[in-house]
N, C-alpha and C positions, 0 to 999 in steps of 0.2 A: 117418677119423673126423670126424663133422660136430659142430659146436659147437651148433647150434640144436636146440631143444627142440619136442615135438609140443604144438599147441594142445589144450587140454581139451576133454573132447567136450560135447555140449551141455547133458547134465544137470549137468557139473561147472562149467560155465559158469552156468547159472541159479543153482545154490547158491552160487557165489563172489559173484555180483551181490546177491544176497538175504543174505549175510553181511555185505555191504558198507553196502547200503541201508537194512535195517533198524535197526542199531543208531543210523546217523547222523540217521535220522527221528526215532528216540525221542529222542536227546540234543538234537537240534535242537528239537524240541518242547517238552522239558522246560525248556530253556533259553528259548526265545522266547515261550512261552506266557502269561507276565505282560505282556510288552510289547505283543504282538499280538493277545491273545484277543479283542479287542472289534473286531476289524476285521472286516469280512464274508469268507467262507470263500476266495471267490477270491481276494482280498488275503492271506489267510495262507497260502494254498495256493502262491501267486507268492514269497512271502517264503521259505515253507520251501523251494522247488524252488530259488531263487536261492542258497540256501546250501548243500544237499544235493549237487544233481548236481555241481558243481565239485569238491567236496571227495571225492566218492566216485569220479567220473570221472579225477582226478589223483592221489589218494593210497589211496583204498581198495581199488580193484579190481588196480590195478598191485601192491601190497602183498601182497593174497590171490593173484594169480596168480604173483609169484614165490615166495611160501610154497608154493603147489600144485605149482609145478616142482620145487623142492626134495624135496617129500615123493615125487610121482610119477613124477619123469624120473631116478632114480638110477642 
């Protein structure tokens, strides 16, 4: 018996990514907007992605993949 789990299909991966990215962008914009709202759009985007991408990549998506595995690979 193998201990490996199957990777989620492309539709589940897209949903997992969206579920990790959307709340993080919303939260980060809510927190940072008062401080960076006066900067040009490209600077705000740079700062936003500098926060969101690492958090989502290292925490959000792995946590959601574990939850997906627990639900779908029983």
